[in-house]
KOLBABA-738958 format. One record per atom (N, C-alpha, C, O): residue number from 1; atom name; x, y, z; residue in three letters. Coordinates in pm, whole numbers. Layout:
REM KOLBABA-738958
<pos->NUM | site->CA | east->X | north->Y | up->Z | code->Ala>
...
//
This chain:
REM KOLBABA-738958
<pos->1 | site->N | east->-610 | north->2910 | up->5886 | code->Met>
<pos->1 | site->CA | east->-616 | north->2768 | up->5856 | code->Met>
<pos->1 | site->C | east->-477 | north->2719 | up->5816 | code->Met>
<pos->1 | site->O | east->-414 | north->2775 | up->5726 | code->Met>
<pos->2 | site->N | east->-432 | north->2617 | up->5882 | code->Arg>
<pos->2 | site->CA | east->-301 | north->2558 | up->5853 | code->Arg>
<pos->2 | site->C | east->-312 | north->2472 | up->5727 | code->Arg>
<pos->2 | site->O | east->-403 | north->2389 | up->5715 | code->Arg>
<pos->3 | site->N | east->-221 | north->2491 | up->5635 | code->Ile>
<pos->3 | site->CA | east->-222 | north->2415 | up->5510 | code->Ile>
<pos->3 | site->C | east->-129 | north->2295 | up->5526 | code->Ile>
<pos->3 | site->O | east->-13 | north->2310 | up->5564 | code->Ile>
<pos->4 | site->N | east->-182 | north->2177 | up->5497 | code->Thr>
<pos->4 | site->CA | east->-105 | north->2054 | up->5510 | code->Thr>
<pos->4 | site->C | east->-57 | north->2009 | up->5373 | code->Thr>
<pos->4 | site->O | east->-116 | north->2046 | up->5271 | code->Thr>
<pos->5 | site->N | east->51 | north->1930 | up->5368 | code->Pro>
<pos->5 | site->CA | east->99 | north->1880 | up->5239 | code->Pro>
<pos->5 | site->C | east->-6 | north->1796 | up->5165 | code->Pro>
<pos->5 | site->O | east->-18 | north->1804 | up->5043 | code->Pro>
<pos->6 | site->N | east->-81 | north->1716 | up->5238 | code->Ala>
<pos->6 | site->CA | east->-185 | north->1634 | up->5175 | code->Ala>
<pos->6 | site->C | east->-290 | north->1722 | up->5109 | code->Ala>
<pos->6 | site->O | east->-340 | north->1690 | up->5001 | code->Ala>
<pos->7 | site->N | east->-323 | north->1831 | up->5173 | code->Leu>
<pos->7 | site->CA | east->-421 | north->1924 | up->5116 | code->Leu>
<pos->7 | site->C | east->-369 | north->1988 | up->4988 | code->Leu>
<pos->7 | site->O | east->-442 | north->1999 | up->4890 | code->Leu>
<pos->8 | site->N | east->-243 | north->2030 | up->4988 | code->Val>
<pos->8 | site->CA | east->-185 | north->2095 | up->4871 | code->Val>
<pos->8 | site->C | east->-174 | north->1997 | up->4754 | code->Val>
<pos->8 | site->O | east->-211 | north->2030 | up->4642 | code->Val>
<pos->9 | site->N | east->-123 | north->1877 | up->4780 | code->Val>
<pos->9 | site->CA | east->-101 | north->1779 | up->4673 | code->Val>
<pos->9 | site->C | east->-234 | north->1735 | up->4613 | code->Val>
<pos->9 | site->O | east->-247 | north->1730 | up->4491 | code->Val>
<pos->10 | site->N | east->-332 | north->1702 | up->4696 | code->Thr>
<pos->10 | site->CA | east->-460 | north->1656 | up->4643 | code->Thr>
<pos->10 | site->C | east->-536 | north->1768 | up->4572 | code->Thr>
<pos->10 | site->O | east->-604 | north->1743 | up->4473 | code->Thr>
<pos->11 | site->N | east->-523 | north->1890 | up->4621 | code->Leu>
<pos->11 | site->CA | east->-587 | north->2003 | up->4553 | code->Leu>
<pos->11 | site->C | east->-523 | north->2028 | up->4416 | code->Leu>
<pos->11 | site->O | east->-593 | north->2049 | up->4317 | code->Leu>
<pos->12 | site->N | east->-391 | north->2025 | up->4411 | code->Ala>
<pos->12 | site->CA | east->-321 | north->2045 | up->4284 | code->Ala>
<pos->12 | site->C | east->-356 | north->1935 | up->4185 | code->Ala>
<pos->12 | site->O | east->-378 | north->1961 | up->4066 | code->Ala>
<pos->13 | site->N | east->-362 | north->1812 | up->4232 | code->Cys>
<pos->13 | site->CA | east->-396 | north->1701 | up->4145 | code->Cys>
<pos->13 | site->C | east->-542 | north->1711 | up->4098 | code->Cys>
<pos->13 | site->O | east->-572 | north->1678 | up->3984 | code->Cys>
<pos->14 | site->N | east->-629 | north->1755 | up->4185 | code->Ser>
<pos->14 | site->CA | east->-770 | north->1773 | up->4147 | code->Ser>
<pos->14 | site->C | east->-784 | north->1879 | up->4039 | code->Ser>
<pos->14 | site->O | east->-859 | north->1862 | up->3943 | code->Ser>
<pos->15 | site->N | east->-712 | north->1989 | up->4055 | code->Ile>
<pos->15 | site->CA | east->-718 | north->2097 | up->3956 | code->Ile>
<pos->15 | site->C | east->-659 | north->2050 | up->3823 | code->Ile>
<pos->15 | site->O | east->-718 | north->2073 | up->3718 | code->Ile>
<pos->16 | site->N | east->-544 | north->1985 | up->3829 | code->Leu>
<pos->16 | site->CA | east->-479 | north->1935 | up->3708 | code->Leu>
<pos->16 | site->C | east->-571 | north->1836 | up->3635 | code->Leu>
<pos->16 | site->O | east->-588 | north->1845 | up->3513 | code->Leu>
<pos->17 | site->N | east->-628 | north->1743 | up->3708 | code->Gly>
<pos->17 | site->CA | east->-714 | north->1642 | up->3646 | code->Gly>
<pos->17 | site->C | east->-842 | north->1700 | up->3590 | code->Gly>
<pos->17 | site->O | east->-888 | north->1659 | up->3483 | code->Gly>
<pos->18 | site->N | east->-900 | north->1796 | up->3660 | code->Thr>
<pos->18 | site->CA | east->-1024 | north->1857 | up->3614 | code->Thr>
<pos->18 | site->C | east->-1000 | north->1942 | up->3489 | code->Thr>
<pos->18 | site->O | east->-1075 | north->1933 | up->3391 | code->Thr>
<pos->19 | site->N | east->-896 | north->2023 | up->3492 | code->Leu>
<pos->19 | site->CA | east->-867 | north->2108 | up->3376 | code->Leu>
<pos->19 | site->C | east->-822 | north->2027 | up->3255 | code->Leu>
<pos->19 | site->O | east->-851 | north->2064 | up->3141 | code->Leu>
<pos->20 | site->N | east->-752 | north->1917 | up->3279 | code->Gly>
<pos->20 | site->CA | east->-703 | north->1835 | up->3170 | code->Gly>
<pos->20 | site->C | east->-804 | north->1733 | up->3120 | code->Gly>
<pos->20 | site->O | east->-783 | north->1670 | up->3016 | code->Gly>
<pos->21 | site->N | east->-912 | north->1715 | up->3192 | code->Gly>
<pos->21 | site->CA | east->-1013 | north->1617 | up->3153 | code->Gly>
<pos->21 | site->C | east->-963 | north->1474 | up->3166 | code->Gly>
<pos->21 | site->O | east->-1003 | north->1387 | up->3088 | code->Gly>
<pos->22 | site->N | east->-876 | north->1450 | up->3263 | code->Tyr>
<pos->22 | site->CA | east->-818 | north->1317 | up->3280 | code->Tyr>
<pos->22 | site->C | east->-913 | north->1224 | up->3354 | code->Tyr>
<pos->22 | site->O | east->-1003 | north->1269 | up->3425 | code->Tyr>
<pos->23 | site->N | east->-893 | north->1091 | up->3336 | code->Pro>
<pos->23 | site->CA | east->-978 | north->995 | up->3408 | code->Pro>
<pos->23 | site->C | east->-929 | north->973 | up->3552 | code->Pro>
<pos->23 | site->O | east->-826 | north->1026 | up->3592 | code->Pro>
<pos->24 | site->N | east->-1004 | north->896 | up->3626 | code->His>
<pos->24 | site->CA | east->-971 | north->855 | up->3763 | code->His>
<pos->24 | site->C | east->-967 | north->973 | up->3860 | code->His>
<pos->24 | site->O | east->-881 | north->980 | up->3947 | code->His>
<pos->25 | site->N | east->-1060 | north->1065 | up->3844 | code->Leu>
<pos->25 | site->CA | east->-1063 | north->1183 | up->3931 | code->Leu>
<pos->25 | site->C | east->-1117 | north->1152 | up->4071 | code->Leu>
<pos->25 | site->O | east->-1108 | north->1237 | up->4160 | code->Leu>
<pos->26 | site->N | east->-1171 | north->1034 | up->4091 | code->Trp>
<pos->26 | site->CA | east->-1222 | north->999 | up->4224 | code->Trp>
<pos->26 | site->C | east->-1110 | north->1001 | up->4327 | code->Trp>
<pos->26 | site->O | east->-1133 | north->1036 | up->4443 | code->Trp>
<pos->27 | site->N | east->-990 | north->964 | up->4287 | code->Leu>
<pos->27 | site->CA | east->-879 | north->960 | up->4383 | code->Leu>
<pos->27 | site->C | east->-841 | north->1098 | up->4436 | code->Leu>
<pos->27 | site->O | east->-837 | north->1116 | up->4557 | code->Leu>
<pos->28 | site->N | east->-814 | north->1196 | up->4350 | code->Pro>
<pos->28 | site->CA | east->-782 | north->1328 | up->4407 | code->Pro>
<pos->28 | site->C | east->-900 | north->1394 | up->4476 | code->Pro>
<pos->28 | site->O | east->-881 | north->1466 | up->4574 | code->Pro>
<pos->29 | site->N | east->-1022 | north->1372 | up->4426 | code->Tyr>
<pos->29 | site->CA | east->-1139 | north->1432 | up->4491 | code->Tyr>
<pos->29 | site->C | east->-1160 | north->1376 | up->4632 | code->Tyr>
<pos->29 | site->O | east->-1180 | north->1451 | up->4727 | code->Tyr>
<pos->30 | site->N | east->-1156 | north->1244 | up->4644 | code->Thr>
<pos->30 | site->CA | east->-1176 | north->1185 | up->4777 | code->Thr>
<pos->30 | site->C | east->-1058 | north->1216 | up->4868 | code->Thr>
<pos->30 | site->O | east->-1076 | north->1232 | up->4989 | code->Thr>
<pos->31 | site->N | east->-937 | north->1224 | up->4811 | code->Gly>
<pos->31 | site->CA | east->-821 | north->1262 | up->4891 | code->Gly>
<pos->31 | site->C | east->-832 | north->1405 | up->4941 | code->Gly>
<pos->31 | site->O | east->-791 | north->1435 | up->5053 | code->Gly>
<pos->32 | site->N | east->-887 | north->1492 | up->4858 | code->Leu>
<pos->32 | site->CA | east->-907 | north->1631 | up->4899 | code->Leu>
<pos->32 | site->C | east->-1009 | north->1641 | up->5012 | code->Leu>
<pos->32 | site->O | east->-989 | north->1713 | up->5110 | code->Leu>
<pos->33 | site->N | east->-1118 | north->1569 | up->4999 | code->Val>
<pos->33 | site->CA | east->-1220 | north->1569 | up->5104 | code->Val>
<pos->33 | site->C | east->-1162 | north->1511 | up->5234 | code->Val>
<pos->33 | site->O | east->-1185 | north->1565 | up->5342 | code->Val>
<pos->34 | site->N | east->-1088 | north->1401 | up->5222 | code->Ala>
<pos->34 | site->CA | east->-1025 | north->1341 | up->5341 | code->Ala>
<pos->34 | site->C | east->-925 | north->1437 | up->5404 | code->Ala>
<pos->34 | site->O | east->-915 | north->1445 | up->5526 | code->Ala>
<pos->35 | site->N | east->-852 | north->1511 | up->5322 | code->Ser>
<pos->35 | site->CA | east->-755 | north->1608 | up->5375 | code->Ser>
<pos->35 | site->C | east->-824 | north->1721 | up->5449 | code->Ser>
<pos->35 | site->O | east->-777 | north->1766 | up->5554 | code->Ser>
<pos->36 | site->N | east->-937 | north->1766 | up->5396 | code->Leu>
<pos->36 | site->CA | east->-1012 | north->1871 | up->5464 | code->Leu>
<pos->36 | site->C | east->-1071 | north->1821 | up->5596 | code->Leu>
<pos->36 | site->O | east->-1067 | north->1892 | up->5697 | code->Leu>
<pos->37 | site->N | east->-1124 | north->1701 | up->5596 | code->Ile>
<pos->37 | site->CA | east->-1177 | north->1643 | up->5720 | code->Ile>
<pos->37 | site->C | east->-1065 | north->1623 | up->5821 | code->Ile>
<pos->37 | site->O | east->-1080 | north->1654 | up->5939 | code->Ile>
<pos->38 | site->N | east->-951 | north->1571 | up->5774 | code->Asp>
<pos->38 | site->CA | east->-836 | north->1550 | up->5863 | code->Asp>
<pos->38 | site->C | east->-788 | north->1682 | up->5920 | code->Asp>
<pos->38 | site->O | east->-753 | north->1690 | up->6038 | code->Asp>
<pos->39 | site->N | east->-786 | north->1785 | up->5838 | code->Arg>
<pos->39 | site->CA | east->-743 | north->1917 | up->5885 | code->Arg>
<pos->39 | site->C | east->-834 | north->1969 | up->5996 | code->Arg>
<pos->39 | site->O | east->-788 | north->2029 | up->6093 | code->Arg>
<pos->40 | site->N | east->-964 | north->1944 | up->5981 | code->Gly>
<pos->40 | site->CA | east->-1059 | north->1994 | up->6079 | code->Gly>
<pos->40 | site->C | east->-1067 | north->1913 | up->6207 | code->Gly>
<pos->40 | site->O | east->-1108 | north->1965 | up->6310 | code->Gly>
<pos->41 | site->N | east->-1029 | north->1786 | up->6201 | code->Thr>
<pos->41 | site->CA | east->-1046 | north->1699 | up->6319 | code->Thr>
<pos->41 | site->C | east->-916 | north->1653 | up->6382 | code->Thr>
<pos->41 | site->O | east->-919 | north->1581 | up->6482 | code->Thr>
<pos->42 | site->N | east->-802 | north->1691 | up->6327 | code->Arg>
<pos->42 | site->CA | east->-675 | north->1639 | up->6377 | code->Arg>
<pos->42 | site->C | east->-650 | north->1672 | up->6524 | code->Arg>
<pos->42 | site->O | east->-606 | north->1586 | up->6599 | code->Arg>
<pos->43 | site->N | east->-677 | north->1795 | up->6566 | code->Ala>
<pos->43 | site->CA | east->-653 | north->1834 | up->6705 | code->Ala>
<pos->43 | site->C | east->-741 | north->1753 | up->6800 | code->Ala>
<pos->43 | site->O | east->-696 | north->1713 | up->6907 | code->Ala>
<pos->44 | site->N | east->-865 | north->1728 | up->6761 | code->Trp>
<pos->44 | site->CA | east->-954 | north->1650 | up->6845 | code->Trp>
<pos->44 | site->C | east->-911 | north->1504 | up->6850 | code->Trp>
<pos->44 | site->O | east->-917 | north->1442 | up->6956 | code->Trp>
<pos->45 | site->N | east->-868 | north->1448 | up->6737 | code->Val>
<pos->45 | site->CA | east->-827 | north->1308 | up->6733 | code->Val>
<pos->45 | site->C | east->-702 | north->1285 | up->6818 | code->Val>
<pos->45 | site->O | east->-692 | north->1182 | up->6885 | code->Val>
<pos->46 | site->N | east->-609 | north->1378 | up->6816 | code->Thr>
<pos->46 | site->CA | east->-485 | north->1358 | up->6891 | code->Thr>
<pos->46 | site->C | east->-496 | north->1394 | up->7038 | code->Thr>
<pos->46 | site->O | east->-403 | north->1368 | up->7115 | code->Thr>
<pos->47 | site->N | east->-607 | north->1453 | up->7080 | code->Ser>
<pos->47 | site->CA | east->-621 | north->1487 | up->7222 | code->Ser>
<pos->47 | site->C | east->-646 | north->1362 | up->7305 | code->Ser>
<pos->47 | site->O | east->-695 | north->1261 | up->7254 | code->Ser>
<pos->48 | site->N | east->-613 | north->1370 | up->7434 | code->Asp>
<pos->48 | site->CA | east->-631 | north->1257 | up->7524 | code->Asp>
<pos->48 | site->C | east->-772 | north->1248 | up->7580 | code->Asp>
<pos->48 | site->O | east->-810 | north->1145 | up->7635 | code->Asp>
<pos->49 | site->N | east->-849 | north->1354 | up->7568 | code->Arg>
<pos->49 | site->CA | east->-983 | north->1357 | up->7627 | code->Arg>
<pos->49 | site->C | east->-1081 | north->1278 | up->7541 | code->Arg>
<pos->49 | site->O | east->-1077 | north->1284 | up->7419 | code->Arg>
<pos->50 | site->N | east->-1170 | north->1205 | up->7608 | code->Leu>
<pos->50 | site->CA | east->-1273 | north->1129 | up->7539 | code->Leu>
<pos->50 | site->C | east->-1412 | north->1186 | up->7559 | code->Leu>
<pos->50 | site->O | east->-1499 | north->1165 | up->7475 | code->Leu>
<pos->51 | site->N | east->-1436 | north->1256 | up->7665 | code->Gly>
<pos->51 | site->CA | east->-1567 | north->1313 | up->7690 | code->Gly>
<pos->51 | site->C | east->-1656 | north->1218 | up->7768 | code->Gly>
<pos->51 | site->O | east->-1609 | north->1117 | up->7821 | code->Gly>
<pos->52 | site->N | east->-1785 | north->1250 | up->7776 | code->Glu>
<pos->52 | site->CA | east->-1879 | north->1171 | up->7856 | code->Glu>
<pos->52 | site->C | east->-1903 | north->1034 | up->7796 | code->Glu>
<pos->52 | site->O | east->-1902 | north->935 | up->7869 | code->Glu>
<pos->53 | site->N | east->-1925 | north->1025 | up->7668 | code->Ser>
<pos->53 | site->CA | east->-1950 | north->896 | up->7601 | code->Ser>
<pos->53 | site->C | east->-1818 | north->844 | up->7546 | code->Ser>
<pos->53 | site->O | east->-1787 | north->860 | up->7428 | code->Ser>
<pos->54 | site->N | east->-1740 | north->781 | up->7634 | code->Ala>
<pos->54 | site->CA | east->-1605 | north->739 | up->7597 | code->Ala>
<pos->54 | site->C | east->-1606 | north->639 | up->7483 | code->Ala>
<pos->54 | site->O | east->-1520 | north->645 | up->7395 | code->Ala>
<pos->55 | site->N | east->-1702 | north->546 | up->7482 | code->Gly>
<pos->55 | site->CA | east->-1707 | north->445 | up->7377 | code->Gly>
<pos->55 | site->C | east->-1734 | north->505 | up->7241 | code->Gly>
<pos->55 | site->O | east->-1667 | north->472 | up->7144 | code->Gly>
<pos->56 | site->N | east->-1832 | north->593 | up->7235 | code->Val>
<pos->56 | site->CA | east->-1866 | north->659 | up->7108 | code->Val>
<pos->56 | site->C | east->-1752 | north->748 | up->7063 | code->Val>
<pos->56 | site->O | east->-1718 | north->752 | up->6945 | code->Val>
<pos->57 | site->N | east->-1693 | north->820 | up->7157 | code->Ser>
<pos->57 | site->CA | east->-1584 | north->910 | up->7124 | code->Ser>
<pos->57 | site->C | east->-1464 | north->833 | up->7071 | code->Ser>
<pos->57 | site->O | east->-1398 | north->878 | up->6977 | code->Ser>
<pos->58 | site->N | east->-1434 | north->718 | up->7130 | code->Ala>
<pos->58 | site->CA | east->-1321 | north->637 | up->7084 | code->Ala>
<pos->58 | site->C | east->-1345 | north->585 | up->6943 | code->Ala>
<pos->58 | site->O | east->-1253 | north->582 | up->6861 | code->Ala>
<pos->59 | site->N | east->-1467 | north->544 | up->6914 | code->Val>
<pos->59 | site->CA | east->-1501 | north->496 | up->6780 | code->Val>
<pos->59 | site->C | east->-1491 | north->609 | up->6678 | code->Val>
<pos->59 | site->O | east->-1436 | north->590 | up->6569 | code->Val>
<pos->60 | site->N | east->-1542 | north->727 | up->6712 | code->Leu>
<pos->60 | site->CA | east->-1533 | north->842 | up->6622 | code->Leu>
<pos->60 | site->C | east->-1388 | north->885 | up->6600 | code->Leu>
<pos->60 | site->O | east->-1349 | north->920 | up->6488 | code->Leu>
<pos->61 | site->N | east->-1308 | north->882 | up->6706 | code->Lys>
<pos->61 | site->CA | east->-1167 | north->916 | up->6691 | code->Lys>
<pos->61 | site->C | east->-1097 | north->817 | up->6599 | code->Lys>
<pos->61 | site->O | east->-1013 | north->856 | up->6518 | code->Lys>
<pos->62 | site->N | east->-1130 | north->689 | up->6613 | code->Phe>
<pos->62 | site->CA | east->-1071 | north->587 | up->6527 | code->Phe>
<pos->62 | site->C | east->-1112 | north->610 | up->6381 | code->Phe>
<pos->62 | site->O | east->-1029 | north->599 | up->6291 | code->Phe>
<pos->63 | site->N | east->-1239 | north->641 | up->6359 | code->Ala>
<pos->63 | site->CA | east->-1288 | north->666 | up->6223 | code->Ala>
<pos->63 | site->C | east->-1219 | north->788 | up->6163 | code->Ala>
<pos->63 | site->O | east->-1179 | north->784 | up->6046 | code->Ala>
<pos->64 | site->N | east->-1204 | north->894 | up->6239 | code->Met>
<pos->64 | site->CA | east->-1138 | north->1013 | up->6188 | code->Met>
<pos->64 | site->C | east->-988 | north->989 | up->6167 | code->Met>
<pos->64 | site->O | east->-928 | north->1048 | up->6077 | code->Met>
<pos->65 | site->N | east->-928 | north->902 | up->6248 | code->Ala>
<pos->65 | site->CA | east->-788 | north->866 | up->6226 | code->Ala>
<pos->65 | site->C | east->-773 | north->788 | up->6095 | code->Ala>
<pos->65 | site->O | east->-673 | north->805 | up->6025 | code->Ala>
<pos->66 | site->N | east->-870 | north->704 | up->6062 | code->Leu>
<pos->66 | site->CA | east->-867 | north->633 | up->5935 | code->Leu>
<pos->66 | site->C | east->-883 | north->729 | up->5817 | code->Leu>
<pos->66 | site->O | east->-821 | north->710 | up->5713 | code->Leu>
<pos->67 | site->N | east->-965 | north->830 | up->5834 | code->Val>
<pos->67 | site->CA | east->-980 | north->933 | up->5729 | code->Val>
<pos->67 | site->C | east->-847 | north->1005 | up->5710 | code->Val>
<pos->67 | site->O | east->-806 | north->1033 | up->5597 | code->Val>
<pos->68 | site->N | east->-779 | north->1035 | up->5819 | code->Gly>
<pos->68 | site->CA | east->-647 | north->1098 | up->5810 | code->Gly>
<pos->68 | site->C | east->-545 | north->1008 | up->5743 | code->Gly>
<pos->68 | site->O | east->-460 | north->1055 | up->5667 | code->Gly>
<pos->69 | site->N | east->-552 | north->879 | up->5772 | code->Leu>
<pos->69 | site->CA | east->-463 | north->784 | up->5707 | code->Leu>
<pos->69 | site->C | east->-489 | north->780 | up->5557 | code->Leu>
<pos->69 | site->O | east->-395 | north->775 | up->5478 | code->Leu>
<pos->70 | site->N | east->-615 | north->784 | up->5518 | code->Tyr>
<pos->70 | site->CA | east->-648 | north->787 | up->5376 | code->Tyr>
<pos->70 | site->C | east->-593 | north->914 | up->5311 | code->Tyr>
<pos->70 | site->O | east->-544 | north->909 | up->5198 | code->Tyr>
<pos->71 | site->N | east->-600 | north->1025 | up->5379 | code->Ala>
<pos->71 | site->CA | east->-546 | north->1150 | up->5324 | code->Ala>
<pos->71 | site->C | east->-396 | north->1138 | up->5302 | code->Ala>
<pos->71 | site->O | east->-343 | north->1188 | up->5203 | code->Ala>
<pos->72 | site->N | east->-327 | north->1073 | up->5394 | code->Ile>
<pos->72 | site->CA | east->-183 | north->1055 | up->5381 | code->Ile>
<pos->72 | site->C | east->-150 | north->959 | up->5267 | code->Ile>
<pos->72 | site->O | east->-55 | north->982 | up->5193 | code->Ile>
<pos->73 | site->N | east->-228 | north->853 | up->5253 | code->Ile>
<pos->73 | site->CA | east->-204 | north->756 | up->5146 | code->Ile>
<pos->73 | site->C | east->-241 | north->816 | up->5009 | code->Ile>
<pos->73 | site->O | east->-177 | north->783 | up->4909 | code->Ile>
<pos->74 | site->N | east->-341 | north->901 | up->5005 | code->Ala>
<pos->74 | site->CA | east->-383 | north->961 | up->4879 | code->Ala>
<pos->74 | site->C | east->-279 | north->1057 | up->4823 | code->Ala>
<pos->74 | site->O | east->-275 | north->1081 | up->4702 | code->Ala>
<pos->75 | site->N | east->-195 | north->1111 | up->4909 | code->Met>
<pos->75 | site->CA | east->-96 | north->1208 | up->4864 | code->Met>
<pos->75 | site->C | east->3 | north->1147 | up->4764 | code->Met>
<pos->75 | site->O | east->15 | north->1199 | up->4654 | code->Met>
<pos->76 | site->N | east->76 | north->1039 | up->4797 | code->Pro>
<pos->76 | site->CA | east->166 | north->982 | up->4695 | code->Pro>
<pos->76 | site->C | east->90 | north->919 | up->4579 | code->Pro>
<pos->76 | site->O | east->141 | north->915 | up->4467 | code->Pro>
<pos->77 | site->N | east->-31 | north->871 | up->4605 | code->Ala>
<pos->77 | site->CA | east->-111 | north->814 | up->4497 | code->Ala>
<pos->77 | site->C | east->-147 | north->923 | up->4395 | code->Ala>
<pos->77 | site->O | east->-149 | north->897 | up->4275 | code->Ala>
<pos->78 | site->N | east->-174 | north->1043 | up->4442 | code->Cys>
<pos->78 | site->CA | east->-204 | north->1154 | up->4351 | code->Cys>
<pos->78 | site->C | east->-81 | north->1195 | up->4271 | code->Cys>
<pos->78 | site->O | east->-92 | north->1230 | up->4154 | code->Cys>
<pos->79 | site->N | east->35 | north->1190 | up->4333 | code->Val>
<pos->79 | site->CA | east->158 | north->1223 | up->4261 | code->Val>
<pos->79 | site->C | east->181 | north->1121 | up->4149 | code->Val>
<pos->79 | site->O | east->214 | north->1158 | up->4037 | code->Val>
<pos->80 | site->N | east->163 | north->993 | up->4180 | code->Ile>
<pos->80 | site->CA | east->178 | north->888 | up->4080 | code->Ile>
<pos->80 | site->C | east->74 | north->905 | up->3970 | code->Ile>
<pos->80 | site->O | east->106 | north->889 | up->3852 | code->Ile>
<pos->81 | site->N | east->-48 | north->938 | up->4007 | code->Leu>
<pos->81 | site->CA | east->-154 | north->958 | up->3908 | code->Leu>
<pos->81 | site->C | east->-122 | north->1077 | up->3817 | code->Leu>
<pos->81 | site->O | east->-145 | north->1070 | up->3696 | code->Leu>
<pos->82 | site->N | east->-71 | north->1185 | up->3874 | code->Ala>
<pos->82 | site->CA | east->-36 | north->1303 | up->3793 | code->Ala>
<pos->82 | site->C | east->79 | north->1270 | up->3698 | code->Ala>
<pos->82 | site->O | east->79 | north->1315 | up->3583 | code->Ala>
<pos->83 | site->N | east->175 | north->1193 | up->3743 | code->Ile>
<pos->83 | site->CA | east->285 | north->1150 | up->3654 | code->Ile>
<pos->83 | site->C | east->229 | north->1065 | up->3541 | code->Ile>
<pos->83 | site->O | east->270 | north->1080 | up->3426 | code->Ile>
<pos->84 | site->N | east->137 | north->977 | up->3572 | code->Tyr>
<pos->84 | site->CA | east->73 | north->894 | up->3470 | code->Tyr>
<pos->84 | site->C | east->-3 | north->981 | up->3369 | code->Tyr>
<pos->84 | site->O | east->8 | north->959 | up->3248 | code->Tyr>
<pos->85 | site->N | east->-77 | north->1078 | up->3418 | code->Trp>
<pos->85 | site->CA | east->-153 | north->1165 | up->3328 | code->Trp>
<pos->85 | site->C | east->-60 | north->1242 | up->3235 | code->Trp>
<pos->85 | site->O | east->-83 | north->1248 | up->3115 | code->Trp>
<pos->86 | site->N | east->44 | north->1299 | up->3291 | code->Leu>
<pos->86 | site->CA | east->133 | north->1384 | up->3211 | code->Leu>
<pos->86 | site->C | east->221 | north->1305 | up->3117 | code->Leu>
<pos->86 | site->O | east->272 | north->1360 | up->3019 | code->Leu>
<pos->87 | site->N | east->241 | north->1176 | up->3144 | code->Ser>
<pos->87 | site->CA | east->326 | north->1095 | up->3056 | code->Ser>
<pos->87 | site->C | east->249 | north->1036 | up->2938 | code->Ser>
<pos->87 | site->O | east->309 | north->980 | up->2846 | code->Ser>
<pos->88 | site->N | east->117 | north->1048 | up->2938 | code->Arg>
<pos->88 | site->CA | east->35 | north->992 | up->2830 | code->Arg>
<pos->88 | site->C | east->35 | north->1080 | up->2711 | code->Arg>
<pos->88 | site->O | east->-29 | north->1047 | up->2611 | code->Arg>
//
């Protein structure tokens, strides 16, 4: 399994927040789930093939691309959140 930066950052932030009992854990948890989904579907999303049901496949690819975008956005948000937690 290839480890992505979004996966590492959100996992570290999830562990830090859980062990420290910090608030706003929804962000690292959802970022971690999005990173795992993105990791599992990235090759399919970036492929040119659509399959038999092109319309459904295009919609699913778009949805999974949005999940990947959320994983990318959650990464700096988790860093900012961790800085906020540690500065309190």
